[in-house]
C-alpha positions in Angstrom: 49.0 231.3 140.6 47.7 233.4 137.8 47.9 237.1 137.1 45.6 239.0 134.8 46.7 241.1 131.8 50.1 239.7 131.0 52.7 241.6 129.0 51.3 242.1 125.5 54.5 240.7 124.0 53.5 237.3 125.4 50.4 237.5 123.3 52.4 238.3 120.1 55.0 235.6 120.9 52.3 233.0 121.4 50.6 234.0 118.1 53.9 233.6 116.3 54.5 230.2 117.9 50.9 229.1 117.0 51.3 230.3 113.4 54.0 227.6 113.0 51.5 225.0 114.2 48.9 226.3 111.8 51.4 226.1 108.9 52.0 222.5 109.8 48.3 221.8 110.0 47.7 223.4 106.6 50.5 221.4 105.0 49.1 218.2 106.4 45.6 218.9 105.1 47.1 219.8 101.7 49.1 216.6 101.6 46.0 214.6 102.5 44.0 216.3 99.8 46.7 215.6 97.2 46.9 212.0 98.3 43.2 211.5 98.1 43.2 213.1 94.6 45.9 210.7 93.4 48.8 213.2 93.3 46.9 216.0 91.5 46.3 219.4 93.0 42.6 220.2 93.4 41.8 222.6 90.5 38.0 222.5 90.2 36.1 225.2 92.1 34.4 222.6 94.2 37.7 221.0 95.1 39.2 224.4 96.0 36.1 225.1 98.2 36.3 221.8 99.9 40.0 222.3 100.5 39.5 225.8 102.0 36.7 224.5 104.2 39.0 221.7 105.4 41.6 224.4 106.3 39.1 226.4 108.3 37.8 223.4 110.1 41.2 222.0 111.1 42.6 225.3 112.2 39.4 226.3 114.0 39.4 223.0 115.8 43.0 223.5 116.9 42.3 226.8 118.5 38.7 226.2 119.8 39.5 222.7 121.0 42.6 223.9 122.9 40.8 226.8 124.5 37.9 224.6 125.6 40.0 221.7 126.8 42.8 223.4 128.7 42.5 227.2 128.0 45.9 227.0 126.2 47.2 226.3 122.7 50.7 225.0 122.3 52.0 228.5 121.8 50.2 229.7 124.9 51.7 226.9 127.0 55.2 227.9 125.8 54.7 231.4 127.0 52.7 230.4 130.1 49.5 232.3 129.3 46.0 231.0 129.5 42.6 232.2 128.4 39.7 231.8 130.8 36.3 233.2 131.4 36.4 236.6 133.1 36.9 236.5 136.8 36.7 232.7 136.9 39.0 229.8 136.8 36.9 228.1 134.1 37.8 227.4 130.5 35.7 228.9 127.7 32.6 227.2 126.3 32.1 226.5 122.6 30.3 229.7 121.9 32.9 231.9 123.6 35.8 230.0 121.9 34.2 230.3 118.4 33.4 234.0 118.9 36.9 234.6 120.2 38.4 232.9 117.1 36.2 234.7 114.6 36.6 238.1 116.2 40.4 237.6 116.7 40.7 236.6 113.0 38.9 239.8 112.0 41.4 241.8 114.1 44.3 240.1 112.4 42.7 240.8 109.0 42.6 244.5 109.9 46.4 244.4 110.1 46.2 243.8 113.9 45.3 247.4 114.6 42.5 246.5 117.1 45.0 244.3 119.0 47.7 247.1 118.9 45.1 249.5 120.4 44.7 247.2 123.3 48.4 247.6 124.2 47.6 251.2 125.2 44.5 250.5 127.2 44.8 250.2 131.0 43.4 246.7 131.1 45.2 245.6 127.9 42.1 243.7 126.7 41.3 243.7 123.0 37.7 244.3 122.2 37.1 240.6 121.3 38.0 239.5 124.8 35.5 242.0 126.2 32.8 240.8 123.8 33.4 237.1 124.5 33.7 237.4 128.3 37.2 236.0 128.2 40.5 237.2 129.6 44.2 236.3 129.1 46.2 235.3 132.3 49.8 234.6 133.0 50.2 231.4 134.8 53.2 230.4 136.9 53.2 226.7 136.3 
């Protein structure tokens, strides 16, 4: 069974949980980059750009891949929430998942204010969910 518009605190708790996963992914990418570079930290502009691109790809694949595959990241599983297409029991497609990631990241970069505004809306949906045709559900599994 699923219910729409779960408590906004589940969204925040899931984000905190997933941030720990993201930290582990970034540390792993950094360790791999240092190993490939024979123990030296990448100092050249090209090396820094490649490293930053690797972070973006790995973190993006974590979120987008999770949303496409099962509708849940590890943090979302812990708090029993799931992202699906609006009014459907179908996971997001690549375009929706990437748009959700980009727009959600912009919201966080704006100090989370657009997400906080959603707490006071009747449907509790941030604008990026409305734009991407996605919705967060609470699942009882």
